[in-house]
C-alpha positions in Angstrom: 0.0 0.0 0.0 1.4 3.4 -1.0 2.1 6.0 1.7 -0.5 8.8 2.0 0.9 12.2 1.2 1.4 14.5 4.2 0.5 18.1 4.7 1.4 20.4 7.6 -0.7 23.4 8.3 1.1 26.2 10.1 -1.1 29.0 11.6 -2.0 31.2 14.6 -4.5 29.1 16.5 -2.4 29.1 19.7 -1.2 32.7 19.3 -4.9 33.8 18.9 -7.0 31.2 20.8 -10.3 32.4 19.5 -13.1 30.4 17.8 -13.0 32.2 14.5 -9.3 31.4 14.0 -9.9 27.8 15.2 -12.7 27.2 12.6 -10.4 28.7 9.9 -7.6 26.2 10.7 -10.0 23.2 11.2 -11.7 23.7 7.9 -8.3 23.6 6.1 -7.3 20.5 8.0 -10.6 18.8 7.2 -10.4 19.8 3.6 -7.0 18.2 3.1 -8.1 15.2 5.0 -11.0 14.8 2.5 -8.4 15.0 -0.3 -6.8 12.0 1.4 -3.8 13.8 3.0 -2.3 12.8 6.3 -2.6 16.1 8.3 -0.7 17.8 11.1 -0.9 21.2 12.7 2.4 22.9 13.8 2.7 26.3 15.4 6.3 27.6 15.3 6.2 31.1 16.6 8.2 34.0 17.9 5.1 35.9 18.9 3.6 36.2 22.4 0.4 34.1 22.9 -2.8 36.0 23.5 -5.1 35.2 26.5 -8.6 36.5 25.9 -9.5 36.2 29.5 -6.8 38.6 30.5 -7.1 40.7 27.3 -3.4 40.7 26.7 -0.4 38.9 25.3 0.9 36.9 28.2 4.3 37.3 29.7 5.6 37.8 33.2 8.7 39.4 34.6 11.0 38.4 37.5 14.1 40.4 38.1 14.1 41.7 34.5 13.7 38.2 33.1 10.6 37.3 31.1 8.7 34.1 30.8 6.2 33.2 28.2 2.9 32.4 29.8 1.4 30.1 27.2 -0.6 27.6 29.3 -3.9 29.1 28.2 -2.9 28.9 24.5 -1.5 25.4 24.8 -4.5 24.1 26.7 -6.9 25.7 24.2 -4.9 24.2 21.3 -4.9 20.8 22.8 -8.7 20.9 23.4 -9.4 22.0 19.8 -7.1 19.4 18.3 -8.6 16.7 20.5 -12.1 17.6 19.5 -11.1 17.3 15.9 -9.3 14.0 16.4 -5.7 15.2 16.0 -4.8 15.0 19.7 -1.5 13.5 18.8 -0.7 15.5 15.7 0.0 19.0 16.8 2.7 21.1 18.3 3.1 24.6 19.8 6.7 25.7 19.8 7.5 29.0 21.5 10.7 30.2 20.0 10.9 33.1 22.5 11.8 30.8 25.4 12.3 27.5 23.5 9.4 25.5 25.2 7.7 22.9 23.0 4.3 21.3 23.6 2.7 18.4 21.8 4.9 16.6 19.3 8.6 16.1 20.3 11.4 18.0 18.6 12.7 14.8 16.9 9.2 14.0 15.6 8.8 17.5 14.2 12.2 17.3 12.4 11.2 14.0 10.9 7.8 15.4 9.9 9.3 18.3 7.9 11.8 16.0 6.2 9.0 13.8 5.0 6.1 16.2 4.4 4.9 16.8 0.9 3.1 20.2 1.4 3.5 22.9 3.9 0.6 25.5 4.2 1.6 28.7 5.9 -2.0 29.8 6.7 -2.3 33.5 7.1 1.3 33.8 6.0 2.3 34.6 9.5 5.1 32.0 10.1 8.6 32.9 9.0 10.0 29.7 7.6 13.2 28.4 8.9 15.8 26.1 7.3 14.0 23.1 8.7 10.8 24.1 7.0 12.6 24.4 3.7 12.9 20.6 3.4 9.3 20.5 2.3 9.2 20.6 -1.5 5.8 22.5 -1.8 5.6 25.5 0.5 2.4 27.5 0.2 2.0 31.1 1.4 -1.8 31.3 1.9 -2.6 35.0 2.6 -6.0 35.7 4.3 -5.2 39.5 4.7 -4.2 41.0 1.3 -3.2 44.5 0.3 -0.6 45.5 3.0 1.8 42.7 2.0 1.6 43.8 -1.7 2.2 47.4 -0.8 5.2 46.4 1.4 6.6 44.4 -1.5 6.2 47.4 -3.9 7.9 49.7 -1.4 10.8 47.3 -0.9 10.1 46.0 2.6 12.9 43.4 2.9 11.2 41.5 5.8 8.1 40.9 3.7 10.0 40.0 0.5 12.2 37.5 2.4 9.1 36.0 4.1 7.4 35.4 0.8 10.6 34.3 -1.0 10.8 31.2 1.2 7.7 29.8 -0.4 7.2 28.0 -3.7 3.6 29.1 -4.3 1.5 32.1 -3.2 -2.3 32.3 -2.8 -4.4 35.2 -1.6 -8.0 36.0 -0.6 -7.6 39.2 -2.6 -9.3 37.7 -5.6 -9.3 41.0 -7.6 -5.5 41.6 -7.4 -4.0 42.4 -10.7 -7.3 43.6 -12.2 -7.5 47.0 -13.9 -9.9 48.3 -11.3 -7.8 47.2 -8.4 -5.4 49.7 -6.8 -3.2 47.1 -5.2 0.3 47.0 -6.8 1.3 43.9 -8.7 4.6 42.4 -7.5 7.1 39.8 -8.8 5.3 37.2 -6.8 2.6 35.2 -8.7 -0.4 35.6 -6.3 -3.1 33.2 -7.3 -6.7 33.8 -6.1 -8.3 31.6 -3.4 -11.3 31.8 -1.2 -12.1 30.8 2.4 -13.2 27.2 2.5 -16.1 25.9 4.5 -17.0 22.4 5.5 -20.7 22.4 4.6 -21.9 19.6 6.9 -20.3 21.3 10.0 -22.7 24.3 9.6 -26.1 22.6 9.8 -28.4 21.6 12.7 -30.4 18.4 12.6 -30.6 15.6 10.1 -32.5 17.5 7.5 -29.6 19.9 6.9 -31.7 22.9 7.6 -30.8 25.5 10.2 -32.7 26.0 13.4 -33.4 29.7 13.1 -35.7 29.9 10.2 -38.9 30.4 12.2 -37.4 32.5 15.1 -39.5 35.7 14.9 -37.3 37.3 17.5 -34.0 36.5 15.9 -31.6 39.3 15.0 -28.9 40.0 12.4 -25.5 39.6 14.0 -21.8 39.7 13.4 -18.7 38.9 15.5 -15.8 41.3 15.5 -12.8 42.8 17.3 -13.7 46.5 17.6 -10.2 48.0 17.1 -7.7 45.9 15.2 -4.1 46.3 16.1 -1.1 44.3 14.9 -0.9 45.6 11.4 -0.9 49.3 10.8 -2.4 51.8 8.4 -0.4 52.0 5.2 0.2 54.7 2.5 0.3 54.0 -1.2 0.1 56.4 -4.1 -1.1 59.2 -2.0 -3.8 57.2 -0.2 -3.8 56.1 3.4 -5.5 52.8 3.8 -6.9 52.0 7.3 -6.5 48.7 9.0 -9.0 48.7 11.8 -12.6 47.7 11.0 -14.3 50.1 13.4 -13.8 53.0 11.0 -16.1 51.5 8.5 -18.6 50.4 11.2 -19.0 53.9 12.4 -20.0 55.1 8.9 -23.1 53.0 9.2 -23.9 53.4 12.9 -27.3 54.9 12.1 -28.5 51.7 10.3 -31.0 50.6 13.0 -32.9 53.9 12.4 -33.5 53.0 8.7 -35.0 49.5 9.0 -37.2 47.6 11.5 -34.6 44.8 11.7 -32.7 44.2 15.0 -28.9 44.1 15.0 -26.5 42.7 17.5 -22.7 42.9 17.4 -20.6 40.5 19.4 -17.6 42.7 20.0 -14.2 42.0 21.5 -13.4 45.2 23.3 -10.5 46.2 25.4 -11.4 47.9 28.7 -10.3 51.3 27.4 -12.7 50.8 24.4 -15.8 50.0 26.4 -17.0 53.6 26.3 -18.2 52.8 22.7 -20.9 50.6 24.1 -23.3 53.4 25.2 -22.7 55.1 21.9 -23.7 52.0 19.9 -26.6 51.3 22.1 -27.9 54.9 21.7 -28.0 54.3 17.9 -30.1 51.1 18.4 -27.4 48.4 18.4 -27.5 45.4 20.7 -24.1 44.6 22.0 -22.8 41.3 23.3 -19.4 40.5 24.8 -17.6 38.5 22.1 -15.6 36.5 24.7 -18.6 34.4 25.6 -19.2 33.8 21.9 -15.6 33.2 20.8 -14.0 31.5 23.8 -14.8 28.0 22.4 -15.7 26.7 18.9 -19.2 25.3 19.6 -20.7 28.5 21.2 -19.3 30.4 18.2 -21.0 28.1 15.8 -24.3 28.1 17.7 -24.3 31.9 17.7 -24.0 32.0 14.0 -26.6 29.3 13.3 -29.1 31.0 15.7 -28.8 34.3 13.8 -31.2 35.5 11.2 -28.3 36.6 9.1 -25.2 38.7 9.1 -24.7 42.4 8.6 -21.1 43.4 8.6 -18.5 45.8 7.2 -15.0 45.2 5.8 -11.8 47.0 6.6 -11.0 50.1 4.6 -7.8 48.5 3.4 -9.9 45.9 1.6 -12.7 48.2 0.4 -11.2 51.2 -1.3 -8.5 49.4 -3.3 -11.1 46.9 -4.5 -9.1 43.9 -3.4 -11.8 41.3 -3.9 -11.4 40.0 -0.3 -14.2 38.0 1.4 -14.6 37.0 5.0 -14.2 33.4 6.2 -16.7 34.2 9.0 -19.3 35.4 6.5 -18.8 32.1 4.6 -19.9 30.2 7.8 -23.1 32.3 8.0 -23.8 31.5 4.4 -23.2 27.8 4.9 -25.6 27.9 7.9 -28.4 29.3 5.6 -28.0 32.8 7.1 -28.2 35.6 4.5 -25.3 38.0 4.5 -25.1 41.7 3.8 -21.5 42.8 3.6 -19.5 45.7 2.3 -18.3 45.6 -1.3 -14.6 44.9 -1.8 -14.8 43.9 -5.5 -15.8 40.3 -4.6 -19.1 40.6 -6.5 -17.2 40.2 -9.7 -16.5 36.6 -8.8 -19.3 35.6 -6.4 -23.0 35.9 -7.3 -25.0 38.5 -5.3 -28.6 39.4 -5.0 -29.8 36.1 -3.6 -28.7 35.2 -0.1 -25.7 37.4 -0.4 -25.8 41.2 -0.9 -22.9 43.7 -1.3 -23.3 47.4 -0.4 -21.5 50.7 -0.8 -24.2 53.0 0.6 -26.9 53.0 3.3 -29.5 52.9 0.5 -27.9 49.6 -0.7 -28.2 48.1 2.8 -31.9 49.0 3.2 -32.7 47.6 -0.2 -30.9 44.4 0.7 -32.9 44.0 3.9 -36.2 44.7 2.0 -35.3 42.0 -0.5 -34.4 39.4 2.1 -37.4 40.0 4.3 -39.8 39.9 1.4 -39.0 36.2 1.1 -36.7 35.1 3.9 -36.9 31.3 3.2 -35.8 31.8 -0.4 -32.8 33.9 0.6 -31.9 31.5 3.4 -31.8 28.6 0.9 -29.9 30.7 -1.6 -27.3 31.5 1.1 -26.5 27.9 1.6 -26.5 27.2 -2.2 -24.0 30.0 -2.6 -21.7 28.6 0.1 -21.9 25.2 -1.6 -21.2 26.6 -5.1 -18.4 29.1 -4.2 -16.8 28.1 -0.9 -17.3 24.3 -0.3 -14.0 23.0 1.0 -13.8 20.3 -1.6 -14.0 22.9 -4.4 -11.8 25.5 -2.9 -8.9 23.1 -2.1 -9.5 21.1 -5.2 -8.9 24.3 -7.2 -5.9 25.1 -5.1 -4.4 21.7 -5.8 -5.1 22.1 -9.6 -3.2 25.4 -9.5 -0.3 23.5 -8.0 -0.6 20.7 -10.6 -0.9 18.2 -7.8 
């Protein structure tokens, strides 16, 4: 019997132990498993792990010495991998202090010598010499635009990061098009989309979601209010903004334009909590995203019990017309929840007007709600059909493998 090909996914599940990141990783793992790959998850990081309960990256000091406090991240990672059935196929390696959890160092070394494909999910791992043993090394970018501008402006760190890979994929599906303001680089970025495991986003044997006849259900979304990490960036006289809250504030009056109810599950730092009364005064319901995002199943339940999603996109995706689409919104669609989201150029590639609506103005949003509520059941079915047509994991990763000629 021939040996199954191996794939290693490298990501940020431990560094950012939140449910949205977890589902992103799990759907790639499951997609490759369904393509008959032997799958592993390795996190090899120089970053501090985040603890959502403490709202900070975790480190402690003693006589000017630091220690990485990664127990929360490691326990979370172990729990998620055990739930998925990879309890003995993961590792978290903190390069800051050298501690390794999960697989042994010798097992990891052997793994990289024998693995066929490495997927650098989110493009956040800087590949080392050990990783370069893998013949196919995929940079899979979920956050486009800033890397392309950094390449165009000669950022050596970004160029070196990408140069360590053999193939480059991006969620910026419109990159390189005449109407896209994102610079084209020497790297051949191929378009990809967020994959979804369709049968993970249903309730009950019938495959239909549970919210269809919930008269009190609301349109929801899940978000970090102020995004840090990456920064605003200048290109060709334009400043593109990284944090999503700038776009949200543009449409803060939405509840006054429609009878629908809206709830945002927000991850807020303590110093940002003064935005809650502002949002509530404009008609928004606010929920603490920690309760929703702390574990994967409450996150899924929250989405499936929603009437649909209303959300915005980051300015850095919107104004340059990147073609980016949200992996969270894909989960709403797969659950039969209609989505109204800000136009980034994605509607050139993904059907809109049934189950999925793009908007630029408040008038667009109101028209989308009118259409959905005029025949909710039709748009709910259409949402799921769109997810199956454009985002099903078998199709997304099948296309990716075709692009690799594998």
